[in-house]
C-alpha positions as CSV (number, residue, x, y, z in Angstrom):
1,X,56.5,63.4,55.6
2,X,56.8,64.2,59.4
3,X,60.7,64.6,60.3
4,X,60.0,65.4,63.6
5,X,61.9,67.6,66.4
6,X,64.8,68.3,68.1
7,X,66.4,66.0,71.0
8,X,64.5,68.0,73.9
9,X,61.5,69.1,71.3
10,X,62.2,72.7,71.1
11,X,62.3,73.5,68.0
12,X,59.4,71.1,65.0
13,X,61.4,70.8,61.5
14,X,59.6,72.3,58.9
15,X,61.5,70.9,55.7
16,X,60.0,69.3,53.0
17,X,61.7,65.9,53.5
18,X,65.0,63.6,54.8
19,X,67.3,61.9,53.2
20,X,69.5,59.7,55.4
21,X,72.2,59.5,53.5
22,X,74.4,56.2,53.4
23,X,77.3,57.2,50.9
24,X,78.5,60.7,50.0
25,X,78.0,59.7,46.8
26,X,74.0,59.6,47.4
27,X,75.2,63.5,49.2
28,X,76.4,64.5,45.9
29,X,73.5,63.0,43.8
30,X,70.8,65.0,45.9
31,X,72.7,68.3,45.3
32,X,73.3,67.6,41.3
33,X,69.7,66.0,40.7
34,X,68.0,68.4,42.5
35,X,66.8,72.2,43.1
36,X,66.1,73.9,46.0
37,X,67.7,74.7,49.7
38,X,69.7,71.7,51.7
39,X,70.7,71.4,54.9
40,X,72.5,69.2,57.3
41,X,70.9,67.4,60.0
42,X,73.6,65.8,62.7
43,X,72.0,64.0,65.8
44,X,69.7,66.7,66.5
45,X,71.0,68.1,69.5
46,X,70.3,72.2,69.2
47,X,67.6,73.9,70.3
48,X,66.6,76.2,67.4
49,X,66.0,76.3,64.0
50,X,69.7,76.5,62.8
51,X,69.7,73.1,61.3
52,X,65.9,73.5,59.4
53,X,65.3,74.2,55.4
54,X,62.4,75.4,53.4
55,X,63.7,72.3,51.1
56,X,65.5,68.9,51.9
57,X,67.2,67.7,55.0
58,X,70.2,65.2,54.7
59,X,71.6,63.3,57.4
60,X,75.7,62.1,57.2
61,X,74.7,59.7,60.3
62,X,74.8,56.8,58.2
63,X,77.5,57.1,55.8
64,X,80.2,54.4,57.7
65,X,82.9,56.4,59.7
66,X,86.0,54.8,57.9
67,X,88.6,56.1,60.1
68,X,91.7,56.7,58.7
69,X,94.6,57.0,61.5
70,X,97.6,58.8,60.7
71,X,99.7,58.4,63.7
72,X,103.1,60.1,62.2
73,X,100.7,63.2,61.6
74,X,98.8,62.6,64.5
75,X,95.8,62.9,63.3
76,X,92.4,60.6,62.6
77,X,90.2,61.2,59.5
78,X,86.7,60.1,60.0
79,X,82.7,60.1,58.5
80,X,81.5,63.8,60.3
81,X,78.4,61.6,61.2
82,X,80.3,59.4,63.9
83,X,79.1,60.2,67.6
84,X,82.0,61.4,69.5
85,X,81.9,58.6,72.2
86,X,82.2,56.0,69.0
87,X,85.3,57.7,67.8
88,X,86.5,58.0,71.3
89,X,86.8,54.1,71.9
90,X,88.0,53.5,68.8
91,X,90.8,56.1,68.9
92,X,91.6,54.5,72.6
93,X,91.9,51.1,71.7
94,X,94.6,52.3,69.1
95,X,96.8,53.9,72.3
96,X,95.3,58.0,70.8
97,X,93.0,59.9,72.3
98,X,91.2,63.7,71.6
99,X,92.1,66.9,73.3
100,X,89.0,67.2,74.6
101,X,85.1,66.3,75.0
102,X,81.8,68.3,74.8
103,X,79.5,66.9,78.1
104,X,78.1,64.7,75.9
105,X,79.2,62.1,73.9
106,X,76.4,61.1,71.8
107,X,76.8,64.2,69.7
108,X,78.1,64.2,66.0
109,X,81.9,65.1,65.1
110,X,80.0,67.4,62.1
111,X,77.2,68.8,63.9
112,X,79.8,70.0,67.2
113,X,82.0,71.5,65.0
114,X,79.3,73.1,62.6
115,X,78.2,74.8,65.8
116,X,81.6,75.7,68.0
117,X,80.3,73.2,70.6
118,X,83.3,72.6,73.4
119,X,84.2,71.1,76.9
120,X,85.8,73.1,79.5
121,X,89.5,74.1,79.9
122,X,91.5,76.9,79.9
123,X,94.3,75.8,77.8
124,X,91.3,73.8,75.9
125,X,90.5,75.2,72.8
126,X,86.7,74.2,71.0
127,X,85.9,70.8,69.3
128,X,86.1,72.5,66.2
129,X,89.8,73.9,67.7
130,X,90.8,70.4,66.4
131,X,89.9,70.7,63.0
132,X,92.7,69.9,60.9
133,X,91.1,69.8,57.9
134,X,87.4,68.6,56.9
135,X,86.0,67.2,52.9
136,X,82.6,68.5,52.1
137,X,79.8,68.7,49.3
138,X,79.0,72.0,47.8
139,X,76.0,73.4,46.4
140,X,76.2,71.8,42.7
141,X,77.6,68.4,44.0
142,X,81.3,69.1,43.8
143,X,83.3,67.4,46.3
144,X,86.2,69.5,47.8
145,X,89.1,69.7,51.0
146,X,90.3,72.2,53.0
147,X,93.4,72.0,55.1
148,X,94.4,74.3,58.2
149,X,97.1,77.0,56.4
150,X,94.6,77.3,53.3
151,X,92.6,80.7,52.8
152,X,89.3,81.1,54.0
153,X,89.8,77.8,56.6
154,X,89.3,79.2,59.4
155,X,85.8,79.9,58.4
156,X,84.8,76.4,58.0
157,X,85.1,74.4,60.9
158,X,82.5,76.6,62.9
159,X,80.6,76.6,59.8
160,X,77.1,76.5,60.8
161,X,76.2,74.3,57.9
162,X,76.2,77.5,55.7
163,X,79.1,76.6,53.0
164,X,78.1,72.8,52.1
165,X,77.6,69.5,53.5
166,X,80.4,68.5,55.7
167,X,81.4,64.4,55.1
168,X,84.5,63.9,56.3
169,X,87.2,65.6,59.3
170,X,90.4,65.5,60.2
171,X,91.1,66.0,63.7
172,X,94.2,66.2,65.6
173,X,95.2,63.4,68.2
174,X,97.7,63.0,70.9
175,X,98.3,60.3,73.0
176,X,96.0,58.2,75.7
177,X,96.1,59.3,78.8
178,X,94.1,59.2,82.3
179,X,92.3,61.4,84.1
180,X,90.5,61.9,87.7
181,X,87.3,63.6,88.6
182,X,86.8,65.7,91.7
183,X,84.0,67.0,93.0
184,X,83.6,69.9,95.7
185,X,80.9,71.5,97.2
186,X,80.6,74.3,98.9
187,X,82.5,76.6,97.2
188,X,82.1,80.6,98.5
189,X,81.1,82.9,95.8
190,X,83.6,85.1,96.6
191,X,86.5,82.6,96.0
192,X,85.0,82.0,92.4
193,X,84.7,85.8,91.8
194,X,88.0,86.9,93.2
195,X,89.8,84.3,91.6
196,X,88.3,83.0,88.2
197,X,90.5,82.1,86.5
198,X,92.6,80.5,89.1
199,X,89.5,78.3,90.1
200,X,88.7,77.5,86.5
201,X,92.7,76.4,85.9
202,X,92.5,74.1,89.2
203,X,92.3,71.1,86.7
204,X,92.8,70.3,83.4
205,X,89.2,70.8,82.6
206,X,87.2,72.9,85.1
207,X,83.1,73.0,85.1
208,X,81.2,75.3,88.0
209,X,77.4,74.3,88.6
210,X,75.3,77.0,90.6
211,X,71.3,77.6,90.8
212,X,72.7,81.1,91.6
213,X,71.0,82.1,94.2
214,X,72.9,79.4,96.6
215,X,75.1,81.4,99.4
216,X,77.6,78.8,97.8
217,X,78.8,77.3,94.7
218,X,76.5,73.8,94.3
219,X,79.2,71.9,92.7
220,X,82.7,72.2,90.9
221,X,84.1,69.0,88.7
222,X,87.5,69.3,88.5
223,X,88.9,66.6,85.5
224,X,92.4,66.6,86.6
225,X,95.2,64.4,83.7
226,X,97.1,62.0,86.2
227,X,100.4,62.8,86.4
228,X,100.4,66.4,86.0
229,X,100.9,68.6,88.7
230,X,99.2,67.8,92.2
231,X,96.2,65.3,92.6
232,X,93.2,67.2,94.7
233,X,93.1,67.3,97.9
234,X,90.0,67.6,100.4
235,X,90.0,70.7,101.1
236,X,90.2,73.4,98.3
237,X,89.9,77.4,98.7
238,X,86.7,76.7,101.6
239,X,85.2,73.6,99.9
240,X,84.9,70.0,100.5
241,X,84.7,66.9,98.4
242,X,81.7,65.7,98.3
243,X,79.9,62.4,100.3
244,X,79.1,59.5,98.3
245,X,75.7,60.1,98.8
246,X,75.7,63.7,97.6
247,X,77.0,62.1,93.9
248,X,74.6,63.3,91.2
249,X,73.4,66.6,89.3
250,X,70.0,68.3,89.2
251,X,67.6,65.8,87.7
252,X,70.1,63.6,86.3
253,X,70.2,59.6,86.9
254,X,73.5,59.2,88.9
255,X,74.4,56.4,86.8
256,X,74.3,58.1,83.7
257,X,77.3,60.3,84.5
258,X,80.4,59.9,84.6
259,X,82.9,58.2,87.4
260,X,83.9,60.9,90.1
261,X,85.6,60.2,93.3
262,X,89.1,60.8,92.3
263,X,88.6,57.3,90.4
264,X,91.1,57.2,87.5
265,X,90.2,56.3,84.0
266,X,90.4,56.6,80.5
267,X,90.0,60.0,79.3
268,X,87.0,59.1,77.3
269,X,85.3,58.0,80.5
270,X,86.1,60.9,82.2
271,X,86.1,64.4,79.9
272,X,82.1,63.8,79.8
273,X,80.1,64.2,81.7
274,X,77.1,61.6,80.8
275,X,77.8,58.1,79.9
276,X,77.8,57.1,76.2
277,X,75.3,53.8,77.2
278,X,72.8,55.8,79.1
279,X,70.1,58.6,78.0
280,X,72.1,62.2,76.9
281,X,71.1,65.0,79.5
282,X,67.7,65.8,81.2
283,X,66.1,66.1,77.6
284,X,63.1,67.7,78.7
285,X,64.7,71.1,78.5
286,X,65.6,74.5,77.3
287,X,69.2,75.5,76.7
288,X,70.4,79.0,76.5
289,X,74.4,79.8,76.5
290,X,77.1,82.9,76.7
291,X,80.7,83.2,75.8
292,X,82.1,85.9,77.0
293,X,85.8,87.3,77.6
294,X,87.6,85.3,80.5
295,X,89.1,88.4,81.6
296,X,85.2,89.9,82.2
297,X,84.0,86.6,83.4
298,X,83.9,87.8,87.3
299,X,82.1,91.4,86.3
300,X,79.2,89.0,84.0
301,X,78.7,86.5,86.4
302,X,78.3,89.5,89.2
303,X,75.8,91.4,86.6
304,X,73.8,87.8,86.2
305,X,73.8,87.2,89.7
306,X,71.9,90.6,90.7
307,X,68.9,87.8,88.7
308,X,69.3,85.0,90.7
309,X,65.7,85.2,92.3
310,X,63.8,85.6,88.5
311,X,66.4,83.3,87.0
312,X,66.3,80.4,89.9
313,X,62.9,79.4,90.0
314,X,62.6,78.2,86.6
315,X,66.3,76.9,86.1
316,X,67.6,73.5,86.2
317,X,71.5,74.3,86.5
318,X,73.9,76.5,85.1
319,X,77.3,75.7,83.7
320,X,80.1,77.8,83.8
321,X,83.4,76.6,81.9
322,X,86.5,77.9,79.7
323,X,87.7,77.8,76.1
324,X,91.4,78.8,75.6
325,X,91.2,81.5,72.9
326,X,91.2,80.7,69.2
327,X,91.4,81.9,64.9
328,X,88.0,80.3,63.9
329,X,86.4,83.3,62.6
330,X,82.8,82.2,64.2
331,X,83.9,80.2,67.1
332,X,83.0,81.7,70.5
333,X,86.3,82.3,71.5
334,X,87.6,83.7,68.2
335,X,90.1,86.2,69.4
336,X,90.3,85.7,73.4
337,X,90.3,82.9,76.1
338,X,86.8,83.0,77.1
339,X,84.2,81.7,80.0
340,X,81.2,79.4,78.9
341,X,78.1,80.6,80.9
342,X,75.3,78.1,80.0
343,X,71.9,77.6,81.2
344,X,70.0,74.4,81.4
345,X,66.6,76.0,81.9
346,X,63.4,73.6,83.2
347,X,61.2,73.3,80.1
348,X,59.3,76.7,80.7
349,X,59.4,78.6,76.9
350,X,57.1,82.0,78.0
351,X,59.2,81.9,81.2
352,X,62.2,81.7,79.7
353,X,61.5,83.9,76.7
354,X,61.3,86.2,79.1
355,X,64.3,86.0,80.9
356,X,66.5,85.7,77.7
357,X,66.6,88.7,76.6
358,X,66.9,90.6,80.3
359,X,70.7,88.2,80.8
360,X,71.6,89.2,77.6
361,X,70.8,93.3,78.2
362,X,73.3,92.2,81.5
363,X,76.1,90.4,79.0
364,X,76.1,93.4,76.4
365,X,78.6,95.1,77.7
366,X,80.9,91.8,78.0
367,X,80.4,91.7,74.4
368,X,78.3,88.3,74.4
369,X,78.5,85.8,71.9
370,X,75.6,83.4,71.4
371,X,75.7,79.7,71.8
372,X,74.8,79.5,67.4
373,X,72.7,75.8,68.7
374,X,71.2,77.0,71.2
375,X,68.0,79.7,72.2
376,X,68.9,83.2,72.2
377,X,67.2,86.3,71.1
378,X,70.2,88.3,69.8
379,X,69.2,90.4,66.8
380,X,71.8,90.5,63.6
381,X,73.5,93.9,64.8
382,X,73.8,92.5,68.1
383,X,75.7,89.0,66.9
384,X,77.7,91.2,64.1
385,X,79.0,93.6,67.4
386,X,80.2,90.6,69.1
387,X,81.5,88.8,66.3
388,X,83.8,90.6,64.4
389,X,84.8,88.4,61.6
390,X,81.0,87.7,60.4
391,X,80.8,89.9,57.4
392,X,83.5,87.9,56.2
393,X,82.2,84.8,57.2
394,X,79.2,85.8,54.6
395,X,81.2,87.2,52.0
396,X,83.5,84.0,51.9
397,X,80.0,81.5,52.0
398,X,77.9,83.7,49.4
399,X,80.9,82.9,47.6
400,X,80.7,79.4,47.9
401,X,77.3,79.2,47.5
402,X,75.8,81.5,45.4
403,X,72.4,80.2,44.5
404,X,71.9,80.1,48.8
405,X,71.3,76.3,48.8
406,X,72.6,76.2,52.2
407,X,71.0,79.3,53.8
408,X,68.4,79.2,55.7
409,X,65.8,82.0,57.6
410,X,67.9,81.0,60.7
411,X,71.1,82.1,59.1
412,X,69.7,85.6,57.3
413,X,68.1,86.3,60.5
414,X,71.4,86.3,61.9
415,X,73.4,88.0,59.2
416,X,75.6,84.6,58.4
417,X,74.0,84.5,54.9
418,X,73.1,87.6,52.4
């Protein structure tokens, strides 16, 4: 049986089989009537072998989402397989919103939270930070719900599929809001490095794009909540608003991007970079990403920029984003306000494989943490040094799954499972 590959083709799955579950009962049946390893497969937006297994893959994207809105608690409970863009539309129709979105609205809730996926904003936590509770099927088929505040809960939202198959998730919500998106070009590097936190605080969600070898930062996308603070002006820190004919992103179809130019619109149509009704991002690419403390961000950028001449020929674009500190054990932003340094590479595996260790060496003094779902070469010792709660997370995962059914080569290689 050919299961295929990840979305960008960076990993071909080696699992023995794939179960496309249509009910929670079916997931339970798989775990109670069969032996051997099992792993959850989402919308395949990872770039490594994190989701793979020597046994059986099970996807919950076909289980009905059955959203349940609790306006008093300000939460929504929904099937883990639903895509963020679909959930966002359902919430918006009822006057509610999520705190943030990733750049792609096509990713599943379960897969995104499990890997610590994020949007941007110095006051916005990663997507996993909104998890108030989750329901999962354990190694022996029992269904269990864990809620915020319970002992061990902070290990589970960014849980890497290491403890069970998550089937339902409860997320914090807030009243719907309006956002405008303004794109600036030509921000001087000195302006970014002299006040990185200030630049990245210039909107509700701010992203900076660069290929590292430019004289100025290529683009800065400022997503501002309408009615909060002053509207962005035409000039900002030596940069300028982009012209209509400039609208676009490297190798991306302009029609696939969300509306810019300061046009006000619903949160779900401005916070992502890409529209739900278009093919996600580039596809023919490799991605890597590292998280450093925001207070170290400028020095980290200088260290990477020293390799600009080597990086630029193989890069589509780098995106810089921020995350607020959280208490989730395996989050990239655990315990510290964070700068995320993301590389979208051309599909050149050999060149990326040569550059990645050099970038990791440059970022090592800043305690860089890798994005769990993207390509990196960090060792278990390096990951453990960057993630202070990794050992405790491993103990909990091993206790919840004593037979190692949800472990795989990737998790063992990084020390997430014994």
